[in-house]
C-alpha positions in Angstrom: 7.7 82.1 104.5 5.4 79.3 105.9 4.4 78.6 102.4 8.1 78.3 101.3 9.0 75.8 104.2 5.8 73.9 103.2 7.2 73.8 99.7 10.6 72.6 100.9 9.1 69.9 103.1 7.1 68.7 100.0 10.1 68.6 97.8 12.0 66.6 100.3 9.4 64.1 100.6 9.4 63.8 96.9 13.0 63.4 96.9 12.8 60.7 99.5 10.2 59.0 97.5 12.1 59.1 94.3 15.1 57.5 96.0 13.1 54.8 97.4 11.3 54.2 94.0 12.7 52.3 91.3 15.0 53.6 88.7 12.5 54.9 86.4 11.2 57.0 89.2 14.6 58.7 90.2 15.6 62.4 89.6 17.8 63.5 86.9 21.2 65.0 87.4 19.8 68.5 86.4 17.1 68.2 89.1 19.5 67.2 91.8 21.6 70.3 90.9 18.7 72.3 91.1 17.7 70.9 94.6 21.3 71.5 96.0 21.2 75.0 94.5 18.1 75.7 96.3 19.4 74.4 99.7 22.7 76.5 99.4 20.5 79.6 98.4 18.3 79.1 101.8 21.5 78.7 103.8 20.5 75.3 104.7 23.4 73.6 103.2 27.3 74.6 103.0 29.2 73.2 100.2 32.8 73.5 98.7 33.3 73.0 94.8 36.2 71.4 93.3 38.3 73.2 90.8 36.8 72.0 87.9 33.1 72.6 89.4 31.8 69.1 88.6 32.1 68.0 92.1 31.4 69.5 95.8 31.9 68.6 99.2 31.1 69.8 102.6 33.7 71.4 104.8 33.6 68.5 107.2 34.3 66.1 104.4 37.1 68.4 103.3 38.8 68.3 106.8 38.4 64.4 106.9 40.1 64.0 103.5 43.0 66.5 104.6 43.5 64.4 107.7 43.3 61.1 105.8 46.1 62.6 103.2 48.2 63.5 106.2 48.0 60.0 107.7 48.4 58.2 104.3 51.5 60.3 103.5 53.3 59.6 107.0 52.5 62.7 109.4 53.7 65.5 106.9 52.0 66.9 103.9 52.2 69.9 102.0 49.0 71.9 101.5 49.7 72.5 97.7 49.8 68.8 97.3 46.7 68.2 99.0 45.0 70.9 97.1 46.3 69.2 93.8 45.1 65.7 95.1 41.7 66.8 96.1 41.2 69.2 93.3 40.2 71.8 96.0 41.2 75.5 95.8 44.3 76.2 98.0 42.6 78.9 100.0 39.9 76.5 100.9 42.4 73.9 101.8 44.5 76.4 103.9 41.4 77.5 105.8 40.3 74.0 106.6 44.0 73.2 107.8 43.8 76.3 110.1 40.7 75.0 111.6 42.2 71.4 112.2 45.3 72.9 113.8 42.8 74.9 116.3 41.0 71.7 116.9 43.7 69.3 117.3 46.8 70.4 119.1 48.8 67.5 117.9 48.8 68.8 114.4 51.0 71.7 113.4 50.6 74.1 110.4 54.3 75.3 109.6 55.6 76.7 106.2 52.5 75.6 104.3 52.6 72.1 105.7 50.8 69.9 108.3 52.8 67.9 110.6 51.5 65.6 113.2 53.0 64.3 116.5 53.8 60.9 115.1 56.0 62.5 112.5 57.7 64.7 115.2 58.5 61.5 117.3 60.1 59.9 114.3 62.2 63.1 113.7 63.3 63.0 117.3 64.6 59.4 117.0 66.5 60.4 113.9 68.1 63.2 115.6 69.0 61.1 118.5 70.8 58.6 116.1 72.7 61.6 114.4 73.7 62.9 117.8 75.1 59.5 118.9 77.1 59.2 115.7 78.6 62.8 115.3 78.6 63.6 119.1 77.3 67.1 118.4 74.5 68.5 116.5 72.9 72.0 116.0 69.3 73.2 115.3 70.6 75.2 112.3 71.8 72.2 110.5 68.7 70.2 111.4 66.7 73.0 110.0 68.5 72.8 106.6 68.3 69.0 106.6 64.4 68.7 107.4 63.4 71.9 105.8 61.8 73.2 109.0 62.3 76.4 111.1 65.3 76.0 113.7 63.1 77.4 116.4 60.3 74.8 115.6 62.8 72.2 115.7 64.3 73.4 118.9 61.0 73.9 120.8 58.7 71.1 119.3 61.2 68.4 119.0 64.5 68.7 120.8 63.5 70.5 124.0 60.2 68.2 124.5 62.4 64.9 124.0 65.7 65.9 125.5 66.6 63.5 128.1 63.9 61.0 127.0 64.1 60.2 123.2 67.1 62.5 122.6 70.0 61.7 124.8 72.4 64.7 125.0 73.3 68.0 126.7 72.8 71.6 125.8 75.8 73.8 125.0 75.8 76.5 127.8 77.4 79.1 125.3 75.2 78.2 122.5 71.4 77.1 123.3 71.0 75.9 119.7 73.8 73.3 119.9 73.6 69.8 121.8 76.4 67.1 122.3 76.9 64.0 124.1 79.2 63.5 127.2 81.3 61.0 125.2 82.0 63.6 122.6 83.3 66.2 125.2 85.5 63.7 126.7 86.9 62.7 123.4 87.6 66.6 122.6 89.4 66.9 125.9 91.6 63.8 125.1 92.6 65.3 121.6 93.5 68.8 123.2 95.4 67.5 125.8 97.4 65.3 123.7 98.0 67.9 121.0 99.2 70.6 123.6 101.4 68.2 125.2 103.3 67.3 122.0 104.3 71.0 121.2 107.6 72.5 121.9 107.3 75.9 120.1 104.4 78.8 119.5 101.8 77.0 117.3 98.7 78.9 115.9 95.4 77.8 117.4 94.0 77.4 113.9 96.7 74.7 113.2 95.9 72.9 116.4 92.4 73.0 115.4 92.9 71.6 111.9 95.1 68.9 113.1 92.5 67.8 115.8 89.6 68.6 113.7 88.1 70.4 116.3 85.9 73.4 116.0 87.2 76.8 117.5 84.2 77.2 119.8 84.6 73.9 121.4 88.5 74.3 122.0 88.0 77.6 123.8 85.2 76.3 125.9 87.1 73.1 127.0 90.5 74.8 127.2 90.1 75.9 130.8 89.2 72.3 132.0 92.3 70.7 130.5 95.5 70.8 132.3 98.5 71.7 130.1 102.0 73.3 130.5 101.8 76.4 128.6 99.5 79.4 127.7 97.1 80.7 125.1 97.7 84.3 124.0 94.0 85.0 123.4 90.6 83.6 122.7 90.2 85.5 119.5 91.2 85.0 116.0 95.0 84.7 115.5 95.7 83.4 118.8 98.6 81.2 119.6 99.4 78.4 122.1 102.9 79.0 123.7 104.5 76.0 125.8 106.4 77.0 129.0 109.4 75.1 127.9 109.8 77.6 124.9 109.2 80.8 127.2 112.0 79.4 129.5 114.4 79.1 126.6 113.3 82.3 125.1 113.9 84.2 128.3 117.5 82.7 128.7 118.5 83.6 125.2 117.4 87.3 125.5 119.2 87.6 128.8 122.5 86.1 127.4 122.1 88.2 124.1 122.0 91.5 126.2 124.8 90.6 128.4 127.1 89.8 125.4 126.1 92.8 123.0 124.6 95.3 125.3 121.6 95.7 123.3 118.4 93.6 122.0 116.9 93.9 118.6 113.2 94.2 118.4 113.0 92.5 115.0 114.8 89.4 116.5 112.2 89.2 119.2 109.2 89.4 116.7 110.7 86.2 114.9 110.1 84.4 118.2 106.3 85.6 118.4 106.9 88.3 120.8 104.7 91.3 119.8 105.4 93.9 122.6 109.2 93.8 122.5 109.8 96.6 124.8 107.5 95.4 127.6 109.0 91.9 127.3 112.7 93.3 127.5 111.7 95.5 130.5 110.1 92.5 132.4 112.8 90.0 131.7 115.8 92.8 132.5 114.3 94.8 135.5 117.4 95.7 137.2 119.0 97.3 133.8 119.1 101.0 132.8 117.5 100.6 129.5 116.7 103.1 126.6 113.8 101.7 124.4 114.4 102.8 120.9 112.2 102.0 117.7 114.2 99.2 116.5 116.2 97.9 119.6 116.6 98.5 123.2 120.1 99.5 124.5 121.7 99.6 127.9 123.6 101.9 129.8 126.9 101.2 128.2 126.0 102.4 124.9 124.8 105.8 126.3 128.0 106.2 128.1 130.2 105.3 125.2 128.2 107.9 123.1 128.4 110.5 125.8 132.2 110.3 125.9 132.6 110.4 122.0 130.7 113.8 122.0 132.7 115.3 124.8 136.0 114.4 123.0 134.6 115.9 119.6 133.7 119.2 121.5 137.2 119.4 123.2 138.9 118.7 119.6 136.7 121.1 117.8 136.0 118.5 115.1 133.0 116.3 114.1 131.6 112.9 114.9 129.7 110.5 112.7 127.8 108.4 115.4 127.3 105.5 113.2 130.8 104.5 113.7 130.3 103.6 117.5 126.5 102.7 117.3 124.8 99.4 116.0 124.6 99.5 112.4 120.9 98.7 112.1 119.6 101.8 114.1 117.2 104.1 112.3 117.4 107.9 112.2 114.7 108.0 115.0 116.6 105.6 117.3 119.8 107.9 116.8 117.5 111.0 117.5 116.2 109.6 120.6 119.8 108.5 121.9 120.9 112.2 121.0 117.8 113.4 123.1 119.2 111.1 126.0 122.6 112.1 125.8 122.7 115.8 125.2 122.8 118.3 128.1 122.2 121.9 127.7 125.8 122.8 127.9 126.5 120.3 125.1 123.7 121.3 122.8 124.9 125.0 122.7 128.2 123.8 121.4 127.2 121.5 118.7 124.9 121.1 115.6 123.5 117.7 114.6 122.8 116.9 111.0 121.5 113.5 110.2 124.0 111.3 112.0 127.1 113.8 112.2 127.7 116.0 115.0 129.6 119.3 114.3 131.0 121.5 116.8 130.7 125.3 116.5 134.2 125.9 116.1 134.3 123.5 113.0 131.3 125.1 111.6 132.8 128.7 112.1 135.8 127.6 110.0 133.6 126.3 107.3 131.6 129.6 106.7 134.1 132.1 107.5 134.6 133.0 103.9 130.8 133.8 103.5 131.4 137.1 105.2 133.5 138.4 102.5 130.8 137.4 99.9 128.2 139.2 102.1 130.1 142.6 101.9 130.6 142.2 98.2 126.9 141.6 97.6 125.9 144.4 99.8 128.0 146.9 98.0 126.7 145.9 94.6 122.9 145.8 95.9 123.4 149.6 97.0 125.3 150.6 93.8 122.6 148.9 91.6 119.8 150.6 93.5 118.1 147.1 94.6 118.5 147.8 98.2 116.9 151.3 97.7 114.1 149.6 95.8 113.6 147.1 98.7 113.1 150.1 101.1 110.6 151.7 98.7 108.6 148.4 98.3 108.7 148.3 102.2 107.2 151.8 102.5 104.3 150.9 99.9 103.3 147.7 101.6 102.4 149.8 104.7 105.2 149.0 107.1 106.8 151.4 109.1 110.6 151.9 108.1 113.3 153.5 109.9 116.8 153.2 111.1 117.5 150.7 114.0 117.1 151.9 117.5 120.4 152.8 119.2 121.1 154.1 122.7 121.4 158.0 123.0 118.9 160.8 122.1 121.6 162.7 120.2 122.3 159.9 117.7 118.5 159.4 117.0 118.2 163.2 116.3 121.1 163.0 113.7 119.4 160.1 112.1 116.1 162.0 111.7 117.9 164.8 110.3 119.6 162.8 107.6 116.3 161.2 106.6 114.8 164.9 105.9 117.9 165.9 104.1 117.9 162.8 101.9 119.2 163.5 98.2 117.2 162.4 95.1 118.3 158.7 94.3 119.7 158.3 97.6 116.9 159.0 100.0 115.7 156.2 102.3 116.6 154.5 105.6 117.7 151.2 107.2 115.6 148.2 108.0 115.4 145.5 110.6 116.6 142.2 109.9 114.1 140.3 107.9 112.7 137.3 109.6 112.2 134.2 107.5 109.7 131.4 108.2 110.4 128.1 106.9 109.0 124.4 106.9 110.6 121.4 108.6 112.5 119.0 106.6 113.7 115.5 106.7 117.0 116.5 108.1 117.2 117.1 111.9 118.8 120.2 113.3 119.8 120.5 117.0 122.3 122.2 118.9 124.0 125.1 117.6 122.7 127.3 120.4 123.9 130.5 121.4 123.8 133.2 118.8 123.1 130.9 115.9 120.3 128.9 117.0 118.5 126.1 115.0 116.9 126.4 111.9 114.8 124.1 109.7 113.8 124.6 106.1 112.6 122.8 103.1 115.0 123.0 100.0 114.5 122.0 96.4 117.0 120.5 94.0 118.5 123.9 93.0 119.2 124.8 96.6 116.5 127.5 96.9 115.0 128.1 100.4 111.2 127.6 100.2 110.2 130.4 102.6 107.1 132.6 103.0 108.3 136.1 101.9 107.1 139.3 103.2 105.8 142.0 100.8 109.2 143.7 100.5 112.3 141.4 100.4 115.9 141.2 99.2 118.5 138.4 99.1 121.8 139.8 100.0 123.2 136.3 100.4 121.9 133.2 98.6 121.8 129.7 99.7 123.6 128.6 96.7 126.5 130.8 97.6 126.8 129.5 101.2 126.6 126.0 99.9 129.6 126.6 97.4 131.7 128.0 100.5 130.9 125.0 102.5 131.7 122.5 100.0 135.1 124.3 99.2 136.0 124.7 102.9 135.3 120.7 103.4 137.5 120.0 100.3 140.3 122.1 101.8 140.1 120.2 105.1 140.0 117.0 103.3 136.5 116.1 104.5 134.9 115.4 101.0 132.8 112.7 102.5 130.8 115.4 104.3 129.9 117.3 101.2 126.4 115.7 101.1 125.5 117.8 104.2 126.7 121.0 102.6 123.1 122.1 102.0 122.0 121.4 105.5 124.7 123.5 106.9 124.0 126.3 104.5 120.2 126.0 105.6 121.5 126.3 109.1 123.3 129.5 108.7 121.1 131.1 106.1 119.0 133.1 108.4 122.0 134.2 110.3 123.8 135.6 107.4 120.7 137.1 105.8 120.1 139.1 109.0 123.7 140.1 109.1 123.6 141.1 105.5 120.7 143.4 106.0 122.4 144.9 109.0 125.6 145.5 107.0 123.5 147.0 104.2 122.0 149.4 106.6 125.2 150.7 107.9 126.7 151.2 104.3 123.6 152.8 103.2 123.5 155.2 106.2 127.1 156.1 105.3 126.1 156.9 101.6 123.4 159.0 102.7 125.8 161.7 104.5 127.8 161.8 101.3 124.6 162.3 99.2 123.7 165.4 101.2 126.7 167.4 99.7 125.5 166.7 96.2 121.9 167.8 96.8 122.1 171.1 95.0 123.9 169.7 91.9 121.0 167.0 92.0 118.4 169.5 92.0 119.8 171.4 89.0 120.3 168.2 87.0 116.9 167.1 87.7 115.6 170.6 86.4 117.3 170.2 83.3 116.1 166.9 82.7 112.5 167.8 83.2 112.8 170.8 81.2 114.2 168.5 78.2 111.3 166.0 78.7 108.6 168.8 78.7 110.1 170.3 75.6 109.9 166.8 73.9 106.3 166.4 75.1 105.4 170.1 73.5 107.2 169.0 70.3 105.4 165.6 70.0 102.0 167.4 70.7 102.6 169.5 67.6 103.0 166.6 65.6 100.1 164.7 66.8 97.8 167.4 66.2 98.1 166.9 62.4 96.1 163.7 62.6 92.3 163.3 62.7 90.6 163.5 66.1 90.2 159.7 66.6 93.9 159.1 66.0 94.9 162.2 68.1 93.2 160.6 71.0 95.3 157.5 70.8 98.5 159.4 70.3 97.7 161.6 73.1 97.0 158.7 75.4 100.2 156.8 74.4 102.3 160.0 74.9 101.1 160.6 78.4 101.4 156.9 79.3 105.2 157.0 78.4 106.9 160.3 78.6 104.3 161.7 80.7 104.7 158.9 83.4 108.4 159.2 83.4 108.0 163.1 84.1 105.3 162.3 86.9 107.7 159.7 88.5 110.6 162.1 88.5 108.6 164.7 90.3 107.3 162.1 92.6 110.8 160.8 93.3 111.9 164.4 94.1 109.0 165.1 96.4 109.5 161.8 98.2 113.2 162.6 98.8 112.3 166.1 100.2 109.7 164.8 102.6 112.0 162.1 103.9 110.4 159.2 102.3 112.2 156.1 101.1 111.4 155.7 97.3 114.3 155.1 95.3 113.2 152.6 92.8 113.7 153.0 88.9 109.9 153.4 88.5 106.6 153.9 90.5 103.2 152.2 90.4 100.0 153.9 90.6 99.8 152.4 94.4 103.3 153.9 95.2 102.5 157.2 93.9 99.4 157.4 95.8 101.3 156.4 99.1 103.6 159.3 98.2 100.8 161.8 97.8 99.3 160.7 101.0 102.5 161.0 103.1 104.3 164.0 101.5 104.2 167.7 102.7 101.0 169.7 102.3 102.8 172.0 100.0 103.2 169.1 97.5 100.0 167.2 97.8 97.6 169.4 95.8 100.1 169.7 92.8 100.9 166.2 92.8 97.2 165.0 93.0 96.2 167.2 89.8 99.5 166.0 87.9 98.6 162.4 88.7 95.1 162.9 87.5 96.3 164.3 84.2 98.0 161.0 83.2 94.7 159.3 82.7 93.1 162.2 80.9 93.0 163.1 77.1 94.8 166.6 77.1 98.4 167.3 76.7 97.8 170.9 77.6 96.4 170.1 80.9 99.3 167.9 81.6 101.9 170.6 80.9 99.9 173.1 83.0 100.0 170.6 86.0 103.6 169.8 85.4 104.6 173.5 85.4 102.7 174.0 88.7 104.4 171.0 90.2 107.8 172.3 89.3 106.9 175.7 90.8 106.2 173.9 93.9 109.4 172.0 93.7 111.3 175.4 93.3 112.2 174.6 89.7 112.0 176.9 86.6 110.5 175.8 83.4 112.5 177.4 80.6 111.0 179.5 77.9 110.2 178.3 74.3 113.3 178.6 72.0 112.3 177.9 68.4 116.0 177.6 67.2 116.7 175.1 69.9 113.3 173.3 68.8 114.7 173.2 65.0 118.0 171.5 66.3 116.0 169.1 68.4 113.9 168.1 65.4 116.9 167.5 63.3 118.8 165.7 66.1 115.6 163.4 66.5 115.7 162.7 62.6 119.1 161.8 62.6 118.6 159.6 65.8 115.8 157.7 63.9 118.0 157.2 60.6 120.9 155.8 62.8 118.4 153.3 64.4 116.9 152.5 61.0 120.5 151.7 59.7 121.1 149.1 62.3 117.6 147.5 62.4 116.8 144.2 60.9 113.2 143.5 62.4 110.9 144.1 59.6 108.1 145.6 61.9 110.6 148.0 63.4 111.9 149.0 60.0 108.5 150.2 58.8 107.9 151.9 62.2 111.1 153.9 62.1 110.7 154.7 58.3 107.2 156.1 58.8 108.6 158.2 61.7 111.4 159.5 59.7 109.2 160.3 56.7 106.7 162.1 58.9 109.6 164.3 60.7 111.0 165.2 57.2 107.6 165.8 55.6 105.9 167.9 58.5 109.1 169.1 60.3 107.4 167.9 63.4 108.2 165.1 66.0 105.9 162.1 66.5 105.8 159.9 69.3 103.8 156.7 68.4 103.9 153.0 68.9 103.7 150.1 66.3 99.9 149.9 66.5 99.6 153.5 65.1 101.8 152.6 61.8 98.7 152.2 59.8 97.3 155.6 60.5 100.7 157.2 59.9 101.0 155.7 56.4 97.5 156.7 55.7 98.5 160.3 56.7 101.8 160.1 54.7 100.1 159.1 51.3 100.0 162.8 50.0 103.6 163.2 50.5 104.8 160.1 48.9 105.3 159.3 45.4 103.1 156.5 43.9 106.0 153.9 43.8 107.2 154.9 47.3 103.4 154.5 48.7 103.0 151.2 46.9 106.3 149.9 48.2 105.3 150.9 52.0 101.7 149.5 51.7 103.2 146.4 50.3 105.8 146.0 53.0 103.1 146.9 55.7 100.9 144.1 54.2 103.7 141.7 54.4 104.6 142.4 58.1 100.9 142.0 59.1 100.9 138.6 57.2 103.9 137.4 58.9 102.3 138.1 62.2 99.1 136.3 61.3 100.0 133.3 59.1 100.1 130.0 60.7 101.6 127.7 57.8 105.4 127.6 58.4 106.3 127.4 54.8 104.1 130.5 53.9 105.8 132.3 56.8 109.2 131.7 55.4 108.1 132.8 52.0 106.7 136.2 53.7 110.1 136.7 55.6 112.1 136.1 52.3 109.8 138.6 50.6 110.3 141.2 53.5 114.2 140.6 53.4 114.2 141.4 49.9 112.2 144.6 50.4 113.9 145.9 53.6 116.9 147.6 51.7 114.4 149.4 49.6 112.3 150.8 52.1 115.5 152.0 54.1 116.5 153.7 50.8 113.0 155.4 50.8 113.6 156.9 54.2 117.1 157.9 53.9 116.6 159.5 50.5 113.2 161.3 51.3 113.0 165.1 50.9 110.3 167.5 51.8 110.0 168.8 48.5 109.2 165.3 47.0 105.8 165.4 45.5 103.5 162.6 44.7 101.6 161.7 41.6 98.3 162.7 43.4 99.5 166.1 43.8 
């Protein structure tokens, strides 16, 4: 280390000697570079290279040159420009600038720029000149103009020089805004003059535009300016209302109310009054007012309406209130007037629809013919069995049925006795009146108290009531029938102008007449049950005969289907049980339901209904019915016949013995019945079906119960019994029937139908002329 230092001293001495020597003894540029490099390596010298690497300078020199650039340019210089001018890296320049600002508090580094105090003083002078010219200035606008942060301008320039270089005042509501006192006085004078010249409500925005003032200045000075009026608010959309206008406005409202007895709210809104109800109440404090949606009326109108309604009730007529009320009242206004006028005693005697008041006396005259229609509909419903089906559906829905409760234990006992002895086809009981829920409509229904009560409902264009029905329901009177009666009655009374309310009147009376109709049906049905008890024995015998005939048909059909292969047999057995088997099962279930006092008089039964009957019938029937019902879903006709015979025994019925002579006559009658149907048939598919059944009956002397889907299997079975031409004809006809069901092209379909039409007479001829001894070519 000492040797190195000695070497450095020697080199420094040599370097000084060279500098003092003549030109011939100076160091070369390369030697100088080596010397500087050695000093940098030893840490004895700190240098900064230029961007091109040809020159270098010390940090102190860089700081000096940066300050020189700042002074030359005028007190504000961008470090990017300095870096480009000095040809030194921007990072080095930025580091040097930071050191300068730490060393000199009068120089500021802001947004990559150096700014000195001289520049800030010049800016303060310029700001003062702008403030004197415009009267108001903000730090935000200065920031945009000088490209400096608003906070920097506010803290370093304005606040330091306020009251010195800058002569102005700070806005108390906005610390970034400054103005002069002259400007404030000028603004007050403009506001005072503008307000004094106005005679009607004027938007504040219009005043500001005319006076060229800012909204903030206006609202800050308005309290210091004396004026004859008021400003509605200090928000957007505010208005200035002169007192002279308010005075004229108040006088006009008072005179209008004294003259007409009411004041329209729309008229007040044109005068700029937003809360008309409050204004009228404040202007007319001693009047008894009723505030409506579109107007406010006085006591005179209320008394006039009350008198008209009382006169309408006493005369038993109707009243259209639009004839005595202001024409521009809305439906809501009229409704509120009704609520004000109507008393409990009055409401019970009237019904209000739209703007018309109907008395109960008038309404009763309109709907009087409806009672005759109800009686007729009840009679038809009982005769057709619809009412009995309604009772059965009510049973299956799990609802308790029974006759309406009456006073007296003896009458209740007689009703229970009638239920137990109900005959087949006539069993059942009454039902309570059906309660109907509906939605509210646009029409308004009031009054009609007493027995009728109000009723609101939605209705569509066809006059059907939109209601939430129960599981079991029946319409013994329709809304359309009531509407027709009301319209007819109005025409007879020369009140055609009220026909547009016919549907609303019908909606009001619909639940009442529905309940009355159910009550009437119950009474009529109970009377019919008494008569049905006398015919119970005849009904039992008739049912026994019917079931014997049906079971005989099933036995004969079983003999025919056994001629087919096993796979076809299963399909035919399933179809036979589904049709005739279900009919036999339903008849037995109907009988058991009647014997057990259950209401089940519909034309057919579902699986659920049969299950309910099995659960609620007597124990002596339950086992047999369960087995019978189970055989319907099986694959054996024999099991079904055995179960049917057992059920007949439980029902005290006798199954007749097999009579072969009678069987032959039944088969013959069955054949003739098929031929009669075939002769009158025009549908190709049905023609082919009947033809196959006729040929099968003739060729096998057996009856067959099959659907259209089994025609192909029947044709295959009949091939040995047909002649070649007959077999070809039926096969061709069968193919054409299948084709007409599958072809999509209309022209092709028409052609197939034409061919079927040509072949239909020939197919019918084959069936009518077929004989058992006919032999085919195959045989």
